[in-house]
N, C-alpha and C positions, 0 to 999 in steps of 0.2 A: 747571126746564127740563132736558129731556135733550138731548145732542148726539151725535153719531156716537162721538166719542171717549169720551164717558161711558159710552155702552152697551158699546162694545168694553172698556173698562176694567172696567166691571161684570162682563161677560163672562169675562175673563181671571181676575179675583179668585174668580169662582165655582169655576173649575178647580182652585184651590189650596185654597180653603176657602169652602164656600157662605155661611157667615156673615162673611166678612172684611170686606166692604163694609159692611155694618150696624155691625159693631163699631167699624171705623174711624170712621165717620160719629158714632155715638153716643159714642164717645170723645174726639172732638175738639168735638163741639157745645158744651160750656161754655166752651171757651177760644178755638177757632178753626175755626168750623164751614166757612167757606171754604177751609181748609187740606185739609180731607177731600176736598172737590170737585177741588181741585187735583191731589192724589195720584191720585184714580180717573182723573180725564181724562189728566192728564200722564204721571204714573208709569206707570199700568197701561194706559190706553187709547191712548197714544202710544208711549211706549218698550218696556214688558214686552210687548205684543202686535204688536210688529214681525214681520215674516215671515222676517227673516234667521236667526234661530235657532228651534229647536224648544223646547216648553216645558222639557223635560228638561234640555236644554243651558243655556237661560236661567236656570233654577233653580240649576245647578252654578255659574255664573258669578256669580250672586247670592251663593250661601254664600260662595264664597272671598272676595268683597269685603266682605262683611259680616264675616266671621272676621277678616279682615286688619285692619280698622278696630279690632277687639278690644274695643269696648264696646257695640254695639247688641244687646244681649242679646233683649230682646222682639222685634226685628226677625228677628234670626237664628233664634230658635226659630218664628216664624212660618214662615220660609221652608224651615227644614228639614222642618215640617209639609207646607208646599205642595211641596216636592220629593218627598217620599213619595206624596202625591196624585197627581201626573202621572207616577209611574212610577220614579223615581230609586230604587235598592235603598240599604237600610241600608249596605251594604258600600261603594256608590259614594260616598255621602254621608262616609263615614270616610274613604276615600281622598283625597276632594277637601279635607277639613279637615286631613289630616296634610301635603298638599302645602303648606298655607298656612305650616308652620314654615319651609320654606327662604327664604321672602320676607319675611315678616312676624314670625318668630320664633317660637320654641317655646312662650311664655307665651300668645300669641295662638291658636295651634293648640291647646293645651290647654284654654283657657277655652272654645274653640268645640266642643271633643269632649265637655267636660263638658256643654254646653247638649245637645247631641245624644243624650248618654246620656240625660239626663232626658226628651226627645221620645221616643226609642225606648221607654223604660219606660212612658211614658203611653199610647203607641200599641200596646204589647205585641208590639213587634219587636225583633229582635237582628241587629246586624251580624256575628255569629259564626255560624260554620256549626253545625248541629245537633251534638250529641254523640250517640254511641253508647253503649247500656249494654253493659257489658262482662260 
C-alpha cells in the first residue's frame, strides 16, 4: 500500500540514489521489513522532504550529525554519496566534516574524512583543486 508519505519518501530517496529505497527494503526484508517502510515514510517522506531546507542544506546537516555520532559509517557513506548527487561539492563536504572536530572531536572528524576519501575515490572526484603541470 502506498501513501503520500511513502511516495514523497521514495522520490526524495531517488534524488540521493535511484537504488536507495530498493537496497533498503532488500536489506531489511530478512529481519525487519516494516522498519524499511518506516524509514521511507517517516525518515524520508516526512522529515527529509520537509520544505524548510533545500536538499543540499539538508544533506550538509545530515553529514554533520552522522559524523558527530562517530559510528554510522554505512549511513555516512550513503549520505556523502547523496550529498554529491544533489550538488554538494567535495570541497563543501570536507569543510563540513572538518567543522565536526570543534564540537565532536578530532577522532570523529578524522573518521568521517576517511569515509569521504573512500567515497570520493569510488566516485572519481577530488576535494583538492586540480594541479597544474609545471
